[in-house]
N, C-alpha and C positions, 0 to 999 in steps of 0.2 A: 585914222582909218576913214576911208570913204565908203559910202553905202549907196547902192542904186536902189531906188524905191519905185514900186508900181504906183502910177497916178492916172487919173481919168482926164482925158481932154474935154474941156468945156467949150472952147472956141478956138478957131484957127484964124490968124490974120497974117498972110504972107508967110514968112519964115519963122514966125513965133506962134506959140499957143498958150492959152491960159489953161492950167491943169489944177486938179484938186485932189487932196487926200484928206478925207474926213473933215471937210469944211475949210481946211487951210489951202489957200490958193497961191499960185506963183506963175510967173511967165517963164517959158522955156524956149529954147531953140529947137526947131523940128526939121532942120535941113538934112539930117541924116536919114529921114524916113521918106518913103514914097507915099504921097497922097494921104497925109494924116487928116483925120476927121473927128469932129465932136463925137464923143461916145467911145472912142478908141481908148484902150488901156495901154500905157507905154511905160517902159523902164526909164526912169530919169536919173541921170548921174551928172553931177557938176553942171547943172543947168541945161543939159542936152537930153532929148529923147533919143535913146540909143537903140531901142527895138520896141516892137509891138508885143503885147501879151494878151492872150484871150482872157475874158472876164473870170473864168474859173481858176486859172493859174494866178491871176492877180489876187483873188480871194484867198487862195491857199498860201501864197507868199506872205500876205499881210497877217494871216493867222499865225504863221511861223514867227514873224517879227513880234507879234503880241506875246507869244508864248515864251520867247527867249530874250526879249529886250529887257534891260534893267529899268527902262522908262516905258512900261507897257502902255501908259495912258496915251502917248503920242501916236500909237497905232490902233487905238480903240475907236470904235464908231462914236460919233457925237451923240449926246443924249437926244431922245425924241423931244419934240416941242412940249413944254410943260413938265418934262421930267428933270429932276435934279441930278447932277452928276454925283457919282459915288466917290468918296475920298479914297 
């Protein structure tokens, strides 16, 4: 099964962008979007940004992933500096 995940664009260089989800970063293809910019939230599927998403929708979607995912940790926010992660 494939899953499209909301991620935040950190930087854009040509037809690629560096995106982040809770500190995990990857490079994706942004050719399917018009004028992607740092700070945009995008839906990422198979290494491509397939659409934009407003920040509130991204938050709601990630909350649903956290709620229903068998691996909830991968969708949880990273611990604050100095805070220990909970097992």
